[in-house]
Every structure is written in structure tokens, then in C-alpha cells.
C-alpha positions in Angstrom: 16.2 -25.1 -15.5 15.0 -27.4 -12.7 11.3 -27.6 -11.9 10.8 -27.5 -8.1 7.7 -29.5 -7.2 5.7 -27.8 -4.4 7.8 -24.6 -4.6 5.9 -21.4 -3.7 5.3 -19.2 -6.8 7.1 -15.9 -6.6 5.6 -12.7 -7.8 6.4 -9.0 -8.3 4.0 -6.2 -7.4 4.3 -2.6 -8.8 2.3 0.0 -6.9 1.8 3.2 -9.0 0.8 6.3 -7.0 -1.1 9.2 -8.7 -2.8 12.5 -7.7 -0.1 13.6 -5.2 -0.6 17.3 -4.5 3.1 17.9 -4.3 6.5 16.2 -4.1 7.2 17.1 -0.5 8.2 14.5 2.1 7.7 10.8 1.7 5.4 8.2 0.3 4.9 5.4 2.8 3.5 2.1 1.5 2.3 -0.9 3.5 1.6 -4.2 1.8 -0.1 -6.8 4.0 -1.9 -10.1 3.7 -3.3 -9.8 7.3 -6.8 -8.3 7.5 -6.3 -7.6 11.2 -3.3 -5.3 10.5 -4.7 -3.4 7.6 -4.2 -0.5 7.0 -1.5 0.3 9.6 0.7 -2.9 9.4 1.9 -2.1 12.9 1.8 -5.6 14.4 2.3 -7.5 11.2 5.8 -9.1 11.1 5.1 -10.3 7.5 4.1 -6.9 6.1 6.3 -5.3 3.5 6.7 -1.6 3.9 8.6 1.0 1.8 9.3 4.7 2.3 10.4 6.6 -0.8 10.7 10.3 -1.7 7.4 11.8 -2.8 8.8 12.4 -6.3 9.0 8.6 -6.8 5.6 7.4 -8.1 6.1 3.7 -8.5 7.2 1.2 -5.8 8.2 -2.4 -6.5 7.7 -5.3 -4.1 9.6 -8.5 -5.3 9.7 -12.0 -4.1 6.0 -12.2 -3.0 4.1 -15.4 -2.6 0.8 -15.7 -4.5 -2.2 -14.8 -2.4 -4.5 -12.0 -1.2 -3.0 -8.7 -0.3 -4.0 -5.1 0.4 -2.0 -1.9 0.0 -2.2 1.3 2.1 -0.4 4.5 1.1 0.3 7.7 3.0 1.7 10.9 1.7 3.8 11.9 4.7 4.4 15.5 3.6 6.4 16.5 6.7 8.4 13.3 7.0 7.4 12.6 10.6 6.7 8.9 9.9 2.9 9.1 10.6 -0.4 10.2 9.1 -1.1 13.6 10.7 -4.8 14.1 11.7 -7.0 16.7 13.2 -9.9 15.4 15.2 -9.4 12.0 13.5 -9.5 13.5 10.0 -6.3 13.0 7.9 -4.4 16.2 7.1 -2.1 14.3 4.7 -2.9 12.2 1.7 -3.9 8.6 1.7 -4.9 5.9 -0.7 -5.6 2.2 -1.0 -5.3 -0.6 -3.5 -8.4 -0.9 -5.7 -9.3 2.7 -4.7 -12.4 1.8 -2.6 -14.8 4.4 -1.4 -13.8 6.0 1.9 -16.4 7.4 4.2 -15.9 7.3 8.0 -12.5 5.8 8.6 -10.3 3.6 6.4 -11.8 0.8 4.2 -11.8 -2.8 5.4 -9.2 -5.2 4.1 -11.8 -6.9 1.9 -12.6 -3.6 0.0 -8.9 -3.1 -0.8 -7.8 -6.7 -1.3 -6.5 -8.1 -4.6 -5.1 -11.4 -5.5 -1.7 -12.1 -7.0 -1.9 -15.3 -8.9 0.7 -14.7 -11.7 4.3 -13.7 -11.8 3.6 -9.9 -11.9 0.8 -7.6 -10.8 0.2 -3.8 -10.7 -2.0 -1.7 -8.5 -2.9 1.9 -9.3 -3.4 3.9 -6.1 -5.1 7.3 -6.4 -4.2 9.6 -3.4 -7.0 11.5 -1.7 -6.7 14.7 0.5 -9.4 16.1 2.8 -7.7 19.3 3.9 
């Protein structure tokens, strides 16, 4: 094995999702290192996103550099590729890395951020439903 001096460390992240109220639709996961694009990841070209059937409860991200990240998860029960809301209140499930308190709106990046500094990490995301 050759040691590459200055090579970027590579890591794997497993995101485990719990407390889904059913197995309908999709789980949509966004992993970002950009505080300005959390939690939506819309304008983040470097964000990693995954959509999996709601019966899948663990999502793996491989080939990640070490650093600070945050995860946002949506339970897209009707499969329309968005978080449905009523008067700004989510009608579908949501969750974040580190499971921060949610009051009025999503948490800030800092509340959900975690650091990957080894070859593997795991985040447990507990889904929440308001309606």
C-alpha cells in the first residue's frame, strides 16, 4: 500500500432514520457542508442527496472528505419531491442530524452540524410529525 502525502482522508457516513409513521413514499436525505444551503441543499452543487423507498431505514454516503456536515431528512409520503406544508407548517415528516430542538422553522446549520474526522461515522435521525 502506498501512502499518499497530502491526500484527502475519505470517510463513510451512515444515516439511520427512525420513527417513520409509515412506509409510504420516499425518504429524501440531504447532506451538506454549506451552512447557507441547509436544510434545502437547493443551490449547493457539492451537496449529496439520496431518495430511497420509505421502507429503507439506513442510507450510506461514501467517499466523503473529513469536515463539518449537517443532514436534513424529509419523509415524502406522497412522492411529489417536496415537503408539503399548510400555512408554513410541515404536513410530512422531517428530521435533522443531532436531532436538535425545532421551534419556529428548521434549525440552523450549527445546531445540526457534526464533524467527520475518522473513516466512518453514523448519525441517528429521529423523524418528527406535526400533523
